[in-house]
C-alpha positions in Angstrom: -29.2 19.5 -22.7 -26.9 17.5 -20.4 -25.1 19.6 -17.8 -21.4 20.2 -18.2 -19.0 18.1 -16.1 -15.3 18.9 -15.5 -13.0 16.1 -16.2 -10.0 17.7 -14.6 -8.4 16.0 -11.6 -6.9 18.9 -9.7 -5.4 17.4 -6.5 -1.7 17.5 -6.0 -0.5 14.5 -4.1 2.1 14.8 -1.4 5.2 13.4 -2.7 7.7 11.0 -0.8 11.3 10.1 -1.2 12.1 6.5 -0.9 15.8 5.9 -0.7 16.3 2.1 -0.9 19.5 1.4 1.0 21.6 -1.6 0.3 25.3 -2.2 0.1 26.8 1.2 0.2 30.6 0.4 0.2 32.5 -2.7 -0.4 36.3 -2.5 -0.8 36.8 -6.2 -1.5 36.4 -7.0 -5.3 36.0 -10.5 -6.9 37.7 -11.1 -10.2 36.2 -13.6 -12.6 38.5 -16.3 -14.0 38.3 -18.1 -17.3 38.3 -21.9 -16.9 40.7 -23.7 -19.3 39.3 -26.3 -21.8 39.3 -29.9 -20.2 42.3 -32.1 -21.0 43.2 -35.6 -20.3 44.4 -35.9 -16.6 48.1 -36.2 -16.1 49.8 -37.8 -13.2 51.7 -34.6 -12.1 48.8 -32.2 -12.7 47.8 -30.2 -9.5 44.3 -30.6 -8.4 41.9 -27.6 -8.7 41.0 -27.9 -5.0 44.8 -27.1 -4.3 44.4 -23.6 -5.9 43.5 -21.7 -2.9 43.5 -17.9 -2.7 45.5 -16.8 0.3 45.3 -13.0 -0.2 41.6 -12.5 0.8 41.2 -10.4 3.9 38.7 -11.2 6.6 35.7 -8.9 6.5 35.8 -5.9 8.8 32.2 -4.7 9.0 30.6 -1.4 9.7 26.9 -0.8 9.8 24.9 2.5 9.2 21.3 3.5 9.5 20.8 5.1 6.0 17.2 5.8 6.6 18.1 7.9 9.7 20.6 9.8 8.0 18.4 10.6 5.0 15.5 11.6 7.2 17.2 13.4 10.3 20.3 15.0 8.9 20.3 18.8 9.1 20.3 19.1 5.3 17.4 16.5 4.8 15.3 18.3 7.4 15.9 21.6 5.6 14.9 20.0 2.3 11.8 18.7 3.7 10.9 22.0 5.2 11.4 23.8 1.9 9.6 21.2 0.0 6.4 21.3 2.2 6.3 25.2 1.9 6.5 24.9 -1.9 4.0 22.2 -2.0 1.5 24.4 0.1 2.1 27.3 -2.2 1.4 25.2 -5.2 -1.7 23.7 -3.6 -3.1 27.2 -3.0 -2.5 28.0 -6.6 -4.2 24.9 -7.8 -7.2 25.5 -5.5 -7.6 29.1 -6.9 -7.6 27.7 -10.4 -10.1 25.0 -9.5 -12.4 27.7 -8.0 -12.2 29.7 -11.2 -13.1 26.6 -13.1 -16.2 25.9 -10.9 -17.5 29.4 -11.4 -16.9 29.2 -15.1 -18.8 25.9 -15.2 -21.7 27.3 -13.2 -21.9 30.4 -15.5 -21.8 28.2 -18.6 -24.6 25.9 -17.1 -26.7 29.0 -16.7 -26.3 30.0 -20.3 -27.3 26.6 -21.7 -30.9 27.7 -22.2 -30.2 31.2 -23.7 -27.2 30.7 -26.0 -27.5 29.6 -29.6 -26.1 26.1 -30.3 -23.0 27.5 -32.0 -22.3 30.0 -29.3 -22.8 27.4 -26.5 -20.4 24.9 -28.4 -17.8 27.7 -28.6 -18.2 28.3 -24.8 -17.9 24.8 -24.2 -14.6 24.5 -26.1 -13.2 27.4 -24.3 -14.0 25.9 -21.0 -12.5 22.5 -22.0 -9.4 24.3 -22.9 -9.3 26.0 -19.4 -9.6 22.6 -17.9 -6.8 21.2 -20.0 -4.6 24.2 -19.0 -5.2 23.6 -15.3 -4.5 19.9 -15.8 -1.2 20.9 -17.4 -0.3 23.2 -14.5 -0.9 20.5 -12.0 1.4 18.1 -13.9 4.1 20.8 -14.3 4.0 21.7 -10.6 4.2 18.0 -9.7 7.1 17.4 -11.9 9.0 20.4 -10.7 8.5 19.3 -7.1 9.6 15.7 -7.8 12.7 16.8 -9.7 13.7 19.3 -7.0 13.3 17.0 -4.2 15.2 14.1 -5.9 18.0 16.3 -6.9 18.5 17.8 -3.4 18.3 14.4 -1.6 20.8 13.0 -4.1 23.2 15.6 -2.7 22.7 14.4 0.7 23.0 10.7 -0.2 26.4 11.5 -2.1 27.8 13.3 0.9 26.8 10.5 3.1 28.6 7.8 0.9 31.7 10.0 0.9 31.6 10.3 4.7 31.0 6.6 5.0 34.0 5.8 2.7 36.3 8.1 4.9 35.2 6.5 8.2 35.7 3.0 6.6 39.3 3.8 5.7 39.9 5.1 9.1 38.5 1.9 10.7 40.0 -0.4 8.2 36.5 -1.6 7.3 36.1 -3.3 3.9 32.3 -3.8 4.1 29.5 -1.4 5.0 26.0 -2.6 5.4 22.7 -0.9 6.0 21.3 -1.3 9.4 17.8 -2.1 8.0 19.1 -5.4 6.8 19.6 -6.8 10.3 17.6 -7.4 13.5 20.5 -7.2 16.0 23.7 -5.2 15.4 26.7 -4.8 17.9 26.8 -1.3 18.8 30.6 -1.2 18.2 29.8 -1.8 14.5 27.3 1.0 14.2 28.9 4.1 12.8 25.6 6.1 12.3 26.1 8.7 14.9 29.5 9.5 13.5 28.4 9.6 10.0 25.5 11.9 11.0 27.9 14.4 12.8 30.1 14.5 9.9 27.4 14.8 7.3 25.8 17.7 9.4 29.3 19.5 9.4 30.0 18.9 5.8 26.6 19.6 4.5 24.5 21.7 6.8 22.0 22.5 4.2 21.0 22.0 0.6 18.9 24.4 -1.5 15.7 23.1 -3.3 16.4 24.5 -6.7 13.1 25.2 -8.5 13.0 26.9 -11.8 10.8 29.9 -12.0 7.3 29.2 -13.4 
């Protein structure tokens, strides 16, 4: 009789949040215009090149290190700490379940030569159900962690955008760009430190909301 092998994969991978930063705030909008149907040229018709928009403002740019805010703000650090503590707790729980499965598997292997085929088959089905239950627990814990982390970091991101909008109005900036998009930036354009200070004051911490299991 073939030895019984567990098919469960019981490792909870460490999760990471990837906040892709692009254009955060742009005050200038472009309106699409519908072109009229072509007509025969007239002597007194103005040329299209003469229609120049004169109301467009020159860009006033501000730059922010989004990644720094999302990683180093007080709220983000608190979220990371809570996440790691919860992840470690779940990993201990899964390790305990994994140990129990190994013991049950060893016991079942010892009984292979003494149990009747029907009894052994029943034991095997029970063991496979235990494996499936542990797999379900692993997936559930992983989903809970991902959801809680994403929701908490979304609060930080929302607050950051609100602060950036306030600073942009104060500076008269109509275009705010992510620092990661550029190699060199004039320090006078960089508002990261100001944003960090205000985000920390406005949102010192965010709870990692995890439903009871």
